[in-house]
MARLO-947078 format. One record per residue (C-alpha): x, y, z; residue in three letters; residue number from 1. Coordinates in steps of 0.05 Angstrom, whole numbers, m for minus. Layout:
N
<site px="X" py="Y" pz="Z" r="ALA" k="NUM"/>
...
//
This chain:
297
<site px="m320" py="m256" pz="207" r="MET" k="1"/>
<site px="m256" py="m295" pz="221" r="GLU" k="2"/>
<site px="m236" py="m363" pz="196" r="GLY" k="3"/>
<site px="m288" py="m367" pz="142" r="ALA" k="4"/>
<site px="m244" py="m366" pz="81" r="TYR" k="5"/>
<site px="m229" py="m426" pz="36" r="PRO" k="6"/>
<site px="m161" py="m458" pz="35" r="SER" k="7"/>
<site px="m161" py="m468" pz="m40" r="ASN" k="8"/>
<site px="m131" py="m409" pz="m77" r="ILE" k="9"/>
<site px="m177" py="m402" pz="m137" r="GLN" k="10"/>
<site px="m177" py="m327" pz="m124" r="ILE" k="11"/>
<site px="m181" py="m307" pz="m197" r="TRP" k="12"/>
<site px="m254" py="m325" pz="m201" r="ASN" k="13"/>
<site px="m296" py="m263" pz="m191" r="GLY" k="14"/>
<site px="m235" py="m223" pz="m171" r="TRP" k="15"/>
<site px="m241" py="m147" pz="m168" r="THR" k="16"/>
<site px="m189" py="m99" pz="m194" r="ALA" k="17"/>
<site px="m178" py="m67" pz="m126" r="THR" k="18"/>
<site px="m134" py="m123" pz="m98" r="LEU" k="19"/>
<site px="m75" py="m110" pz="m143" r="ALA" k="20"/>
<site px="m83" py="m34" pz="m146" r="GLN" k="21"/>
<site px="m20" py="m22" pz="m105" r="ASP" k="22"/>
<site px="m8" py="52" pz="m111" r="LEU" k="23"/>
<site px="67" py="42" pz="m106" r="LEU" k="24"/>
<site px="63" py="24" pz="m180" r="GLU" k="25"/>
<site px="40" py="77" pz="m230" r="PRO" k="26"/>
<site px="m33" py="67" pz="m244" r="ALA" k="27"/>
<site px="m25" py="56" pz="m318" r="ARG" k="28"/>
<site px="13" py="m9" pz="m305" r="THR" k="29"/>
<site px="m33" py="m38" pz="m252" r="ARG" k="30"/>
<site px="m99" py="m42" pz="m288" r="SER" k="31"/>
<site px="m131" py="m110" pz="m277" r="LEU" k="32"/>
<site px="m193" py="m106" pz="m319" r="ALA" k="33"/>
<site px="m214" py="m178" pz="m328" r="GLY" k="34"/>
<site px="m230" py="m234" pz="m329" r="PRO" k="35"/>
<site px="m162" py="m264" pz="m342" r="HIS" k="36"/>
<site px="m133" py="m333" pz="m351" r="HIS" k="37"/>
<site px="m110" py="m355" pz="m281" r="PRO" k="38"/>
<site px="m37" py="m357" pz="m301" r="ALA" k="39"/>
<site px="m40" py="m287" pz="m331" r="GLU" k="40"/>
<site px="m77" py="m261" pz="m271" r="PHE" k="41"/>
<site px="m24" py="m290" pz="m224" r="ALA" k="42"/>
<site px="30" py="m257" pz="m265" r="ASP" k="43"/>
<site px="m6" py="m190" pz="m258" r="ARG" k="44"/>
<site px="m12" py="m199" pz="m183" r="LEU" k="45"/>
<site px="62" py="m216" pz="m181" r="TYR" k="46"/>
<site px="81" py="m154" pz="m221" r="ALA" k="47"/>
<site px="37" py="m107" pz="m181" r="CYS" k="48"/>
<site px="59" py="m131" pz="m112" r="GLU" k="49"/>
<site px="132" py="m136" pz="m130" r="SER" k="50"/>
<site px="129" py="m66" pz="m163" r="LEU" k="51"/>
<site px="153" py="m90" pz="m230" r="LYS" k="52"/>
<site px="125" py="m65" pz="m296" r="PRO" k="53"/>
<site px="78" py="m118" pz="m325" r="TYR" k="54"/>
<site px="83" py="m143" pz="m396" r="SER" k="55"/>
<site px="35" py="m193" pz="m427" r="VAL" k="56"/>
<site px="89" py="m212" pz="m478" r="THR" k="57"/>
<site px="141" py="m238" pz="m429" r="THR" k="58"/>
<site px="135" py="m286" pz="m371" r="ARG" k="59"/>
<site px="202" py="m304" pz="m340" r="PRO" k="60"/>
<site px="210" py="m379" pz="m334" r="GLU" k="61"/>
<site px="240" py="m372" pz="m264" r="GLU" k="62"/>
<site px="174" py="m348" pz="m233" r="ILE" k="63"/>
<site px="152" py="m400" pz="m183" r="ALA" k="64"/>
<site px="85" py="m435" pz="m181" r="GLU" k="65"/>
<site px="33" py="m382" pz="m162" r="PRO" k="66"/>
<site px="12" py="m377" pz="m88" r="TYR" k="67"/>
<site px="68" py="m422" pz="m64" r="THR" k="68"/>
<site px="118" py="m401" pz="m11" r="LEU" k="69"/>
<site px="172" py="m389" pz="m63" r="GLN" k="70"/>
<site px="124" py="m346" pz="m104" r="TRP" k="71"/>
<site px="110" py="m302" pz="m43" r="PHE" k="72"/>
<site px="184" py="m299" pz="m25" r="LEU" k="73"/>
<site px="203" py="m278" pz="m95" r="ASP" k="74"/>
<site px="152" py="m221" pz="m91" r="ILE" k="75"/>
<site px="180" py="m199" pz="m25" r="GLU" k="76"/>
<site px="252" py="m200" pz="m51" r="ASN" k="77"/>
<site px="233" py="m159" pz="m112" r="GLN" k="78"/>
<site px="191" py="m110" pz="m72" r="ARG" k="79"/>
<site px="237" py="m97" pz="m12" r="HIS" k="80"/>
<site px="304" py="m115" pz="m41" r="GLY" k="81"/>
<site px="303" py="m84" pz="m110" r="ARG" k="82"/>
<site px="245" py="m39" pz="m130" r="HIS" k="83"/>
<site px="228" py="m5" pz="m64" r="ALA" k="84"/>
<site px="285" py="m12" pz="m16" r="ARG" k="85"/>
<site px="259" py="47" pz="24" r="TRP" k="86"/>
<site px="198" py="8" pz="49" r="ILE" k="87"/>
<site px="227" py="m34" pz="106" r="PRO" k="88"/>
<site px="259" py="26" pz="141" r="LYS" k="89"/>
<site px="206" py="78" pz="128" r="LEU" k="90"/>
<site px="148" py="32" pz="147" r="LEU" k="91"/>
<site px="186" py="11" pz="210" r="GLU" k="92"/>
<site px="180" py="m65" pz="202" r="PHE" k="93"/>
<site px="227" py="m79" pz="261" r="ALA" k="94"/>
<site px="202" py="m26" pz="310" r="LYS" k="95"/>
<site px="135" py="m54" pz="333" r="HIS" k="96"/>
<site px="149" py="m120" pz="368" r="ALA" k="97"/>
<site px="97" py="m136" pz="420" r="GLY" k="98"/>
<site px="47" py="m86" pz="392" r="GLU" k="99"/>
<site px="m19" py="m96" pz="356" r="THR" k="100"/>
<site px="m17" py="m72" pz="284" r="LEU" k="101"/>
<site px="m77" py="m59" pz="239" r="LEU" k="102"/>
<site px="m67" py="m68" pz="164" r="GLY" k="103"/>
<site px="m116" py="m32" pz="117" r="LEU" k="104"/>
<site px="m112" py="m27" pz="42" r="GLY" k="105"/>
<site px="m100" py="m70" pz="m19" r="HIS" k="106"/>
<site px="m47" py="m120" pz="m38" r="GLY" k="107"/>
<site px="m22" py="m188" pz="m17" r="LEU" k="108"/>
<site px="m1" py="m170" pz="54" r="GLY" k="109"/>
<site px="74" py="m171" pz="36" r="THR" k="110"/>
<site px="88" py="m110" pz="81" r="ASP" k="111"/>
<site px="41" py="m128" pz="138" r="TRP" k="112"/>
<site px="70" py="m198" pz="149" r="LEU" k="113"/>
<site px="138" py="m166" pz="161" r="GLN" k="114"/>
<site px="110" py="m136" pz="225" r="TYR" k="115"/>
<site px="86" py="m206" pz="247" r="ALA" k="116"/>
<site px="155" py="m233" pz="230" r="ARG" k="117"/>
<site px="185" py="m182" pz="278" r="HIS" k="118"/>
<site px="137" py="m199" pz="335" r="GLY" k="119"/>
<site px="75" py="m155" pz="324" r="ALA" k="120"/>
<site px="4" py="m181" pz="329" r="ALA" k="121"/>
<site px="m25" py="m165" pz="260" r="VAL" k="122"/>
<site px="m99" py="m152" pz="245" r="VAL" k="123"/>
<site px="m118" py="m146" pz="172" r="VAL" k="124"/>
<site px="m186" py="m118" pz="152" r="CYS" k="125"/>
<site px="m216" py="m118" pz="82" r="SER" k="126"/>
<site px="m284" py="m118" pz="49" r="PRO" k="127"/>
<site px="m258" py="m170" pz="m1" r="SER" k="128"/>
<site px="m259" py="m243" pz="21" r="PRO" k="129"/>
<site px="m215" py="m261" pz="m39" r="GLU" k="130"/>
<site px="m162" py="m213" pz="m16" r="GLN" k="131"/>
<site px="m165" py="m240" pz="55" r="LEU" k="132"/>
<site px="m158" py="m311" pz="29" r="THR" k="133"/>
<site px="m94" py="m294" pz="m7" r="LEU" k="134"/>
<site px="m65" py="m252" pz="50" r="ILE" k="135"/>
<site px="m80" py="m308" pz="98" r="ARG" k="136"/>
<site px="m45" py="m357" pz="51" r="ARG" k="137"/>
<site px="16" py="m311" pz="50" r="ASN" k="138"/>
<site px="18" py="m313" pz="126" r="PHE" k="139"/>
<site px="5" py="m388" pz="133" r="GLU" k="140"/>
<site px="59" py="m412" pz="84" r="VAL" k="141"/>
<site px="109" py="m375" pz="127" r="ARG" k="142"/>
<site px="80" py="m403" pz="193" r="ASN" k="143"/>
<site px="59" py="m334" pz="215" r="LEU" k="144"/>
<site px="m7" py="m318" pz="250" r="THR" k="145"/>
<site px="m55" py="m260" pz="244" r="GLY" k="146"/>
<site px="m128" py="m241" pz="248" r="ARG" k="147"/>
<site px="m165" py="m232" pz="182" r="PHE" k="148"/>
<site px="m231" py="m193" pz="187" r="LEU" k="149"/>
<site px="m281" py="m186" pz="131" r="HIS" k="150"/>
<site px="m308" py="m116" pz="141" r="THR" k="151"/>
<site px="m315" py="m47" pz="111" r="HIS" k="152"/>
<site px="m258" py="2" pz="123" r="PHE" k="153"/>
<site px="m303" py="53" pz="156" r="ASP" k="154"/>
<site px="m337" py="4" pz="204" r="ALA" k="155"/>
<site px="m282" py="m37" pz="237" r="LEU" k="156"/>
<site px="m305" py="m91" pz="286" r="PRO" k="157"/>
<site px="m251" py="m71" pz="335" r="LEU" k="158"/>
<site px="m256" py="m40" pz="404" r="GLU" k="159"/>
<site px="m238" py="33" pz="413" r="SER" k="160"/>
<site px="m167" py="46" pz="437" r="ASN" k="161"/>
<site px="m145" py="m25" pz="422" r="SER" k="162"/>
<site px="m92" py="m16" pz="366" r="ILE" k="163"/>
<site px="m20" py="8" pz="374" r="ASP" k="164"/>
<site px="m3" py="20" pz="301" r="VAL" k="165"/>
<site px="m44" py="26" pz="237" r="ALA" k="166"/>
<site px="m11" py="16" pz="169" r="CYS" k="167"/>
<site px="m55" py="43" pz="112" r="VAL" k="168"/>
<site px="m33" py="27" pz="41" r="SER" k="169"/>
<site px="m65" py="40" pz="m27" r="SER" k="170"/>
<site px="m131" py="61" pz="2" r="LEU" k="171"/>
<site px="m142" py="135" pz="14" r="LEU" k="172"/>
<site px="m145" py="153" pz="m60" r="HIS" k="173"/>
<site px="m197" py="99" pz="m74" r="GLU" k="174"/>
<site px="m250" py="104" pz="m20" r="VAL" k="175"/>
<site px="m308" py="152" pz="m29" r="ALA" k="176"/>
<site px="m300" py="182" pz="40" r="ASN" k="177"/>
<site px="m228" py="178" pz="64" r="PRO" k="178"/>
<site px="m244" py="221" pz="125" r="ARG" k="179"/>
<site px="m292" py="168" pz="150" r="ALA" k="180"/>
<site px="m238" py="116" pz="146" r="VAL" k="181"/>
<site px="m188" py="161" pz="182" r="ILE" k="182"/>
<site px="m239" py="175" pz="237" r="ASP" k="183"/>
<site px="m247" py="100" pz="246" r="GLU" k="184"/>
<site px="m172" py="91" pz="250" r="ILE" k="185"/>
<site px="m170" py="147" pz="302" r="TYR" k="186"/>
<site px="m223" py="111" pz="342" r="ARG" k="187"/>
<site px="m188" py="44" pz="346" r="VAL" k="188"/>
<site px="m119" py="72" pz="359" r="LEU" k="189"/>
<site px="m95" py="78" pz="430" r="LYS" k="190"/>
<site px="m77" py="147" pz="455" r="PRO" k="191"/>
<site px="m5" py="156" pz="431" r="GLY" k="192"/>
<site px="m17" py="104" pz="377" r="GLY" k="193"/>
<site px="16" py="113" pz="309" r="LYS" k="194"/>
<site px="m11" py="115" pz="238" r="VAL" k="195"/>
<site px="31" py="101" pz="176" r="LEU" k="196"/>
<site px="m6" py="121" pz="113" r="ALA" k="197"/>
<site px="20" py="108" pz="42" r="VAL" k="198"/>
<site px="m15" py="144" pz="m15" r="THR" k="199"/>
<site px="m3" py="173" pz="m84" r="SER" k="200"/>
<site px="35" py="239" pz="m91" r="ALA" k="201"/>
<site px="7" py="294" pz="m133" r="ARG" k="202"/>
<site px="74" py="328" pz="m147" r="ARG" k="203"/>
<site px="108" py="267" pz="m176" r="ASP" k="204"/>
<site px="155" py="260" pz="m235" r="VAL" k="205"/>
<site px="99" py="269" pz="m286" r="ASP" k="206"/>
<site px="74" py="332" pz="m252" r="TYR" k="207"/>
<site px="143" py="365" pz="m253" r="TRP" k="208"/>
<site px="155" py="342" pz="m325" r="PHE" k="209"/>
<site px="91" py="378" pz="m346" r="HIS" k="210"/>
<site px="108" py="440" pz="m306" r="VAL" k="211"/>
<site px="179" py="446" pz="m333" r="CYS" k="212"/>
<site px="167" py="423" pz="m405" r="PHE" k="213"/>
<site px="94" py="437" pz="m421" r="PRO" k="214"/>
<site px="109" py="443" pz="m496" r="TRP" k="215"/>
<site px="135" py="371" pz="m498" r="ARG" k="216"/>
<site px="73" py="339" pz="m469" r="ARG" k="217"/>
<site px="42" py="329" pz="m537" r="TRP" k="218"/>
<site px="107" py="309" pz="m571" r="LEU" k="219"/>
<site px="127" py="255" pz="m520" r="LEU" k="220"/>
<site px="59" py="236" pz="m495" r="GLY" k="221"/>
<site px="80" py="240" pz="m422" r="ARG" k="222"/>
<site px="14" py="257" pz="m391" r="ARG" k="223"/>
<site px="m31" py="231" pz="m337" r="LYS" k="224"/>
<site px="m78" py="177" pz="m362" r="THR" k="225"/>
<site px="m151" py="164" pz="m345" r="ALA" k="226"/>
<site px="m127" py="107" pz="m300" r="GLU" k="227"/>
<site px="m87" py="154" pz="m255" r="THR" k="228"/>
<site px="m120" py="160" pz="m186" r="PRO" k="229"/>
<site px="m171" py="217" pz="m187" r="ALA" k="230"/>
<site px="m148" py="236" pz="m117" r="VAL" k="231"/>
<site px="m75" py="251" pz="m105" r="GLN" k="232"/>
<site px="m44" py="287" pz="m46" r="PHE" k="233"/>
<site px="6" py="339" pz="m29" r="THR" k="234"/>
<site px="41" py="339" pz="38" r="GLY" k="235"/>
<site px="m4" py="396" pz="61" r="ARG" k="236"/>
<site px="m69" py="363" pz="40" r="SER" k="237"/>
<site px="m48" py="297" pz="72" r="LEU" k="238"/>
<site px="m33" py="332" pz="138" r="ARG" k="239"/>
<site px="m100" py="367" pz="135" r="ALA" k="240"/>
<site px="m135" py="301" pz="123" r="LEU" k="241"/>
<site px="m103" py="273" pz="186" r="PHE" k="242"/>
<site px="m116" py="337" pz="224" r="GLY" k="243"/>
<site px="m140" py="302" pz="288" r="ARG" k="244"/>
<site px="m71" py="270" pz="294" r="PHE" k="245"/>
<site px="m7" py="304" pz="318" r="SER" k="246"/>
<site px="67" py="305" pz="302" r="GLU" k="247"/>
<site px="57" py="296" pz="227" r="HIS" k="248"/>
<site px="116" py="278" pz="184" r="ARG" k="249"/>
<site px="110" py="267" pz="109" r="VAL" k="250"/>
<site px="162" py="233" pz="65" r="TYR" k="251"/>
<site px="163" py="228" pz="m11" r="GLN" k="252"/>
<site px="191" py="165" pz="m42" r="ARG" k="253"/>
<site px="190" py="114" pz="m99" r="HIS" k="254"/>
<site px="219" py="131" pz="m166" r="LEU" k="255"/>
<site px="255" py="92" pz="m221" r="ARG" k="256"/>
<site px="313" py="127" pz="m254" r="ARG" k="257"/>
<site px="285" py="104" pz="m322" r="SER" k="258"/>
<site px="223" py="148" pz="m308" r="GLU" k="259"/>
<site px="265" py="210" pz="m299" r="VAL" k="260"/>
<site px="277" py="256" pz="m359" r="PRO" k="261"/>
<site px="348" py="249" pz="m385" r="HIS" k="262"/>
<site px="369" py="319" pz="m366" r="MET" k="263"/>
<site px="355" py="304" pz="m292" r="TRP" k="264"/>
<site px="386" py="234" pz="m288" r="ARG" k="265"/>
<site px="453" py="261" pz="m266" r="TRP" k="266"/>
<site px="423" py="277" pz="m197" r="ALA" k="267"/>
<site px="426" py="224" pz="m141" r="PRO" k="268"/>
<site px="363" py="181" pz="m142" r="LEU" k="269"/>
<site px="348" py="191" pz="m67" r="PRO" k="270"/>
<site px="346" py="266" pz="m79" r="LEU" k="271"/>
<site px="301" py="258" pz="m139" r="LEU" k="272"/>
<site px="255" py="213" pz="m99" r="GLU" k="273"/>
<site px="245" py="267" pz="m47" r="ARG" k="274"/>
<site px="227" py="318" pz="m100" r="ILE" k="275"/>
<site px="186" py="278" pz="m150" r="MET" k="276"/>
<site px="173" py="209" pz="m121" r="GLY" k="277"/>
<site px="106" py="176" pz="m135" r="ARG" k="278"/>
<site px="88" py="161" pz="m63" r="VAL" k="279"/>
<site px="77" py="200" pz="1" r="LEU" k="280"/>
<site px="85" py="167" pz="69" r="VAL" k="281"/>
<site px="54" py="202" pz="128" r="LEU" k="282"/>
<site px="71" py="186" pz="201" r="LYS" k="283"/>
<site px="28" py="215" pz="256" r="ALA" k="284"/>
<site px="4" py="199" pz="327" r="PHE" k="285"/>
<site px="m63" py="199" pz="362" r="LYS" k="286"/>
<site px="m53" py="252" pz="416" r="PRO" k="287"/>
<site px="m43" py="229" pz="487" r="LEU" k="288"/>
<site px="m94" py="283" pz="506" r="SER" k="289"/>
<site px="m148" py="239" pz="477" r="ALA" k="290"/>
<site px="m142" py="195" pz="539" r="ALA" k="291"/>
<site px="m146" py="255" pz="587" r="ARG" k="292"/>
<site px="m207" py="281" pz="551" r="HIS" k="293"/>
<site px="m240" py="213" pz="550" r="GLY" k="294"/>
<site px="m251" py="213" pz="475" r="GLU" k="295"/>
<site px="m287" py="150" pz="451" r="PRO" k="296"/>
<site px="m254" py="156" pz="383" r="GLY" k="297"/>
//
């Protein structure tokens, strides 16, 4: 399961669309139907992970050689320093030194390696060997270590009560049975362990636009597309999904001012994010009572 991935980064061959479906970017800009030319595919990966809108007509000359250290660093700077500055604080990168963190979801591991940088032992699980190859590359070019396990999300090869923190990103809206994945996370978490889940928000800016201006939907074409995730969550439905956990807190984030209708742009962006952001972040804990009751998971 571990250590079986090639060092060459020809990841575009046979690649699946799920790798770059980072839900922090609106679905209509992260479609990766292929195959693509390797350079174009790398550009799409760059855009999705850095949370930038992708355009096939422009490719900035300053983009570094794909899959090099500078390429990964540029993605990180764009993601955490420009387009989603809320991520480092809300996902608690610096709060889990000495703990074991489980990363589940899609992407290039840009968030998960931040935990390793701050002293956590990171375990990444994915059913895609191509994704694991690239995440492992992201860690290795920075001289960071981690475990990379090729496995299904609902059958993790980890002992019960062995994980301190689980970070779940861009996953719950895609899997056929999200409850099975959550039950598996519950099993591997230690009593008192924490889960951080990032998923798509149902009541985002498009939702409120349609509610407030239904007559303008046809005129402006601002409507959900077929590529929008079929499953989206409200704070209530997300809490219900994680019902076995305790002390739930849900935050709404991620919004570009350019996405906001003009009549609302006078409001502070942090306030708008909390009302109509595209992302929900749930924080919850496995109850300490699970240890007293001897729950296996």
